[in-house]
C-alpha positions, 0 to 999 in steps of 0.5 A: 459540507458536502463539497468539503467531504467530496473534495477531501475524499477526491484528494485523498483517493488521488494521492492514495492511487497516485502514491501506490502506483508511483511506488510499485511502478517506479520507486521500487523497480529503480532501487532494485536496478541502481542499487546492489542487492544489500543497499537496495534491501536496506532502503526498501526496508526503510521506505516501507513503513512510510509507504504503509503510513502514507496509504493508511492516512490517504485511504482512511481519510478518503474512506471517511470522508466518502462514507455517506456520500459514495460508499462503494468509493469509501469501500475501496479506499478503506480496503487500501488502508486496512490492507496496508495496516495489515501489511505494516503491522502484521506482515512487515516484521514477519517479512523482515524476520524471515529475510534476515533468517534466509539471509543466515542460510535457513532454507525454511525461512527462505520459503517462508519469506517468499510465501509472505512477500507474495501475500503482501503483494497480493494485499497491495495489489487489492488496495491498488484495485480499490483505490483505482475503483474509487478514483473512477467512481468519484470521476463518474460522480463529479 
C-alpha cells in the first residue's frame, strides 16, 4: 500500500507542478501575445476555472496520498490545492467582476482588479513553490 500511495503522490505532484509551470510559462504569455486583448481575456477567463480544478485535483490527491508518508510534501501540495480553491471560488468571481466594471470605465474597479489580480498571482506563486517543494522532497526520498 505504501508503494501505491507513494506512486500516486509522485504522479500527482509531477502533474500539479508541470501543469502550473506550463500554464504560467507557456499558455498565459502566448495567449496575450497571439490574441488581441478582448479574445485573450475571454480565453483566459474560460480556461482559469479548469486550471484551478486541475490544481485542486492533482494537489489534493497528492496531498492525501502523501499525508502519512511524507507530510512536508503533502503540505506543499495541500497549499497549492487550497490556494487554487480560494482563487477559483473566491477571487476569480471578484476579479472578473472588477475587470468588467473597469472595462465600463470605473476607475475604482480598475484599482480593485489590479489588487485582486496581484493577490491571485501571489497565491499561485505560493502554490507553485509548494508543488516544487513536494517534487524535490519526493526526489530526495525515492
